[in-house]
N, C-alpha and C positions, 0 to 999 in steps of 0.2 A: 660479401658485404663490406664497406670501407670502413677505417677505423672513424673517420668524420660521422658516417652516418650511424656506426654503433654509439659512439660519443652522443650525438643529437637523441638518439633514440634512450640512452640513459638519462640524459636530463630531462626529458618527459617522463619518464618513469620514476623519476625522483619526485617529481611532481604529483605523481599520483598515488591513489590510497593505498596501491600494490607496496609500495616503499617502505611499510611499516612490517612487512613480513621478513624483512633480510637487512644484513648489514656487512660490510666489508671488513672482517674481522682484522687482517692483517694483507698487508700487500709490500712487495719487495721488487727489486727486477728479477729474482730467481723464482718467485712463486707468489700466491695469493691464497686466502682464504676467505669465504663467503660461507653466509650460513644465517640462520633463524629459528623460530618456531612459529609455526602456523596453529592457533585453536579453530577445531571445527566442530560445527555442530551436527555432526554424523557420527555413527558408533565405528570404531576402528575396522569391522569386517567390511563396510559401504566404502571407508577411505582406502583401503588395500585394494579392494575391486577397482577402485577407479585409478590409483596410483599406477598400477600394473598394467593399465591399459591407457598408454599414453597418447593413442590418437584422439581421445576424446576431450581431453584437457589442454593438451600443448597446442599452443597457438598455430594457426596456418599462415602469420607473419613470421613465423620464425621456422621457418622450414626451408630446405634446398630448394624444394620441387615445388611447384604448383599442381595442385589435385593430387598429393600425396596421401600417402596412409604411415602412419607408424605402427611398429610392432614392437613387444617385448617379449623375449623369450627367457622365463626364468632359469633354465638350466645352466649349471656352472659353465661360462663362456658364452652364454646366448647372447643374441644380438638385440640390441634396440636401435633397429634399422627403419630406415625411412624408405619407401618403394614409390616410384612414381608410375602412372601408367602406362609410359613408353618403356618403362623396364629399366631406366636409370636407377640405382641404389646408392645410399648411403650406412653406413655403421657409424652412428654416431657414439654409443658406449657399449661395453659388454657387460653381464652379469657376473658379480664375483662373490657374493654372498646372497643368500635370501633365508631370511627365518620366516615363513609364511604367517603374515599377519602381524609382523612387530618389526621385523629390519630388511632393508635393500640396500645392497652397496653396489655401485656400478662403476666402472673403470672407462677412463677415456677422454677425447677431448671433444667438447661441444662445440658445434658450429665451426666460426673461423679458427679456431684452437685446434681442429683437424689438421690443417695445415703447417701449423707452428710445431716446434721442437718442444710440445708442452702436453701434458698429460695429467689427470687429476682424479682422485675418486669421489664420487656423489654419493654420500650416504643420507639414507633415510629411517629413522626411528619413531615409530608410532606406539603409542599407549592410550588408554582409556583414559578420560579426564572428565569425571562427573557422566552427565549424559551423551558427552561428545568424544571426541579425540585430540590428542595433541600430538603434531607432527613435527619434530626437529630434523632439521636435515643441514648437511655442509657438503661444500664443493671444496676442496683442497687442491690447487693446480700448481705443479712445478715443471721446470724445464727452462727451456730458453727461444725466446723471439726477439729479433731487431726491435731495441727501444725498452726491451724489458716487459716483464709480464704484468708489474705492477699498473700499467697505463689499462690492462685488460680487467682489473679487476672489478671497477664500478659499473662499466657495460655488462660484464656478466652476470655482477649482482643484480643491476637493473632487468634485465631478462628473463634470470632466473625467478625473482620477485614477480614479475608478470605471468611466469608459468604456472607458479604457486597459485596466485590469484585464481588463475582460472580452474586449477585442480579444486580447490576450496568452494569455488562456486559450483562445478559439476559435483562433487559429493555431496553438498548440502541442499542440491536441487532434488526435487519431488519428480521421480520419473512417472 
């Protein structure tokens, strides 16, 4: 995906309701931090089940391959992987920490960051909030890319905001 396409997508996402879910907290040529908090009308157990099954909430528009599936192995070093029907595979992130039902930390470079000299930590903290849940998340990325990582902060924030809107919709949906 080109930087231009990512920028256009980011602008469109900023104009959508999902943008309230996150913000660019910091951005420099050497790295960035994005994150936010999502209030969900679903109990933590349900949110955890959905969070740890990315194939059901991560948009098909933000995958490397058409007709792919996403999986997440929660063991240390486990893979958040994308598998195409024809056997192609992409390792997006790896599991660094799991506290079942409350905290998940993943490490790596999402999407186009895979091909850059950049990597980060994607952290999800989940807690009960009244009848529902509060999911606080952050993605802190550092490293090198020509032109600086600060140019990637807005687009990454936009894509992750949209994905978390999908997680929220899926967790709150009646099955």
